[in-house]
Residue, then its C-alpha position, 0 to 999 in steps of 0.5 A: x499499500x502507498x499513504x501520502x499525506x497531503x499536509x503540512x504535518x506529520x501524522x500516523x495512522x493508528x488502528x489499522x484494520x480490514x473490515x470485509x463485507x459479503x452483500x454490504x453488510x459488515x462481516x468483520x475485521x481483521x487487524x492486518x500484519x506486516x509482510x515480511x521483507x526480504x532478508x537473509x534471516x525471515x522476519x516474524x509477522x507482527x501487527x501493525x504498529x502505527x504508521x508514521x506519516x511525515x508531511x508531504x512524503x509518501x510512505x510505502x509498506x507491505x502489509x498481510x492478512x493472515x486467517x485460518x479456520x472459521x475467520x478464512x471461511x469468512x475472508x474468502x466469502x467476502x465480497x468487499x474489503x475496506x482498509x480502515x485506520x484513525x489518522x492521529x492527531x486529529x482523530x479522524x477516520x480514514x477508509x480507502x476500498x481495497x480491489x477484491x481477490x480471487x487467489x487466497x493461499x492457504x499455509x499448510 
């Protein structure tokens, strides 16, 4: 994902989540995790901490949704995804539709 803070002051995204819907009804939310970065040693997936956004600069971050069992089944049935977060310091809710997918992978 690419974020851009078009404000003249620094900010941060807190409480990062992905909401998933079916036929317009909210099914549930899932907290994304940072995707592993290519390094000699694998980096453990961790919940996304607040994302710092410097004034007038782009920030790129790779996120993964990790689900299993019933949560994975519900996620697979979703027909709409929405990225949601809280922009600080204004406590403003921000959201952006995410593209749907058809390539969910199940890990062994």
